[in-house]
TORNU-513639 format. One record per residue (C-alpha): x, y, z. Coordinates in nm, 4 decimals. Each point is the difference from the previous one (the first is absolute). Example, Ala and Ser with C-alpha at 12.3 -4.5 7.8 and 13.67 -1.06 7.14 Angstrom:
! TORNU-513639
@u:1.2300, v:-0.4500, w:0.7800
@u:0.1370, v:0.3440, w:-0.0660
***
This chain:
! TORNU-513639
@u:-0.1127, v:2.9450, w:-1.8152
@u:-0.2873, v:-0.1869, w:-0.1656
@u:0.2458, v:-0.2028, w:-0.2043
@u:0.1811, v:-0.1146, w:0.3178
@u:-0.3302, v:-0.0869, w:0.1684
@u:-0.1067, v:-0.2054, w:-0.3032
@u:0.3380, v:-0.1777, w:-0.0018
@u:-0.0264, v:-0.0794, w:0.3742
@u:-0.3563, v:-0.1277, w:-0.0426
@u:0.0922, v:-0.2151, w:-0.3011
@u:0.2974, v:-0.1592, w:0.1776
@u:-0.1116, v:-0.0361, w:0.3620
@u:-0.3798, v:0.0083, w:0.0071
@u:-0.0820, v:-0.2146, w:-0.2983
@u:-0.2387, v:-0.2801, w:0.0782
@u:0.0531, v:-0.3286, w:-0.1761
@u:-0.2748, v:-0.2636, w:-0.0119
@u:0.0800, v:-0.3176, w:0.1863
@u:-0.0320, v:-0.3421, w:-0.1590
@u:-0.0473, v:-0.1736, w:0.3348
@u:-0.3077, v:-0.2234, w:-0.0111
@u:-0.2960, v:0.1037, w:0.2119
@u:-0.0571, v:-0.2008, w:0.3188
@u:-0.2791, v:-0.2528, w:-0.0236
@u:-0.1192, v:-0.1494, w:0.3323
@u:0.0264, v:-0.3782, w:-0.0033
@u:0.2444, v:-0.0067, w:-0.2931
@u:0.2803, v:-0.2518, w:0.0316
@u:0.3651, v:0.0858, w:0.0413
@u:0.1922, v:-0.0923, w:-0.3149
@u:0.1491, v:-0.3461, w:0.0390
@u:-0.2300, v:-0.1033, w:0.2851
@u:-0.3602, v:-0.0993, w:0.0399
@u:-0.0363, v:0.1952, w:0.3248
@u:-0.2218, v:0.3117, w:-0.0317
@u:0.1267, v:0.3392, w:0.1131
@u:-0.1338, v:0.1157, w:0.3378
@u:-0.2666, v:0.2706, w:0.0025
@u:0.2149, v:0.1942, w:0.2494
@u:0.3719, v:-0.0079, w:0.0719
@u:0.1804, v:0.2286, w:0.2433
@u:0.3675, v:-0.0398, w:0.0975
@u:-0.0803, v:0.1554, w:0.3395
@u:-0.2039, v:-0.3114, w:0.0799
@u:0.3136, v:-0.2087, w:-0.0645
@u:0.2112, v:0.2035, w:0.2480
@u:0.2615, v:0.0956, w:-0.2598
@u:-0.0451, v:0.3791, w:0.0037
@u:0.1243, v:0.2325, w:0.2730
@u:-0.2053, v:0.2945, w:0.1219
@u:-0.0081, v:0.3261, w:-0.1922
@u:0.2886, v:0.2249, w:0.1045
@u:0.0003, v:0.3781, w:0.0161
@u:0.2978, v:0.1631, w:-0.1712
@u:-0.0844, v:0.3352, w:0.1600
@u:0.1898, v:0.2889, w:-0.1590
@u:0.2612, v:-0.2312, w:-0.1532
@u:-0.0133, v:-0.0466, w:-0.3766
@u:0.0979, v:-0.3619, w:0.0374
@u:-0.2935, v:-0.1698, w:-0.1736
@u:0.2571, v:-0.1767, w:-0.2197
@u:0.1484, v:-0.1700, w:0.3098
@u:-0.3364, v:-0.0746, w:0.1608
@u:-0.1228, v:-0.1766, w:-0.3131
@u:0.3194, v:-0.2057, w:-0.0418
@u:-0.0026, v:-0.1119, w:0.3622
@u:-0.3701, v:-0.0897, w:-0.0168
@u:0.0534, v:-0.2103, w:-0.3104
@u:0.3025, v:-0.1816, w:0.1448
@u:-0.1866, v:-0.0692, w:0.3258
@u:-0.2958, v:-0.1498, w:-0.1859
@u:0.2045, v:-0.2107, w:-0.2414
@u:0.2025, v:-0.1361, w:0.2916
@u:-0.3184, v:-0.0771, w:0.1961
@u:-0.1601, v:-0.1802, w:-0.2946
@u:0.3122, v:-0.2101, w:-0.0588
@u:0.1045, v:-0.0657, w:0.3637
@u:-0.3450, v:0.0011, w:0.1662
@u:0.1204, v:0.2605, w:0.2524
@u:-0.0692, v:0.3743, w:-0.0096
@u:0.3142, v:0.1899, w:0.1006
@u:-0.0211, v:0.3775, w:0.0481
@u:0.3052, v:0.1589, w:-0.1656
@u:0.1562, v:0.3442, w:0.0462
@u:-0.1012, v:0.2721, w:-0.2452
@u:0.2439, v:0.2357, w:0.1729
@u:0.2925, v:-0.2244, w:-0.0873
@u:-0.0929, v:0.0126, w:-0.3688
@u:-0.0395, v:0.3806, w:0.0136
@u:0.3358, v:0.0425, w:0.1772
@u:0.2093, v:-0.2626, w:-0.1781
@u:-0.1234, v:-0.0028, w:-0.3604
@u:0.2630, v:0.2614, w:-0.0873
@u:-0.0957, v:0.0527, w:-0.3654
@u:-0.3350, v:0.1383, w:0.1144
@u:-0.0687, v:0.3310, w:0.1720
@u:-0.1431, v:-0.1175, w:0.3298
@u:-0.3095, v:0.1980, w:0.0973
@u:0.0456, v:0.2175, w:-0.3087
@u:-0.0995, v:-0.2770, w:-0.2403
@u:0.1336, v:-0.3107, w:-0.1584
@u:-0.0580, v:-0.2854, w:-0.2368
@u:-0.1500, v:-0.3383, w:0.0821
@u:0.2203, v:-0.1558, w:-0.2681
@u:0.3152, v:0.1497, w:0.1542
@u:-0.1088, v:-0.1107, w:0.3478
@u:-0.0636, v:-0.3559, w:-0.1190
@u:0.3373, v:-0.0010, w:-0.1755
@u:0.1691, v:0.1148, w:0.3229
@u:-0.1865, v:-0.2627, w:0.2007
@u:0.1012, v:-0.2695, w:-0.2466
@u:0.3672, v:0.1016, w:0.0344
@u:-0.0249, v:-0.0055, w:0.3809
@u:-0.1545, v:-0.3469, w:0.0001
@u:0.2543, v:-0.1455, w:-0.2415
@u:0.3028, v:0.1443, w:0.1843
***
């Protein structure tokens, strides 16, 4: 039992140091002379929909995909469109609906739907 716990910890709970540089207020963005803002919040730009409650459904995978697609669309098109999480849960057939799923599989399904 201890061996399995050690294996699980080594594979899934291992922390790796990040090499991302620390934020410095007033530092410039690479390639520009413009300094970074002290505060930036996408909610102020009206490109994020409200927080949704998934209730008893294990559909966090669908909620996150829909939220990302909504925001990317709003940033690109300058219009925030609220999309249907339920459609992704119901129609992304390679996932398990409210019993779990994969964001990668949902994005793959969405990509196929948009190309068709």
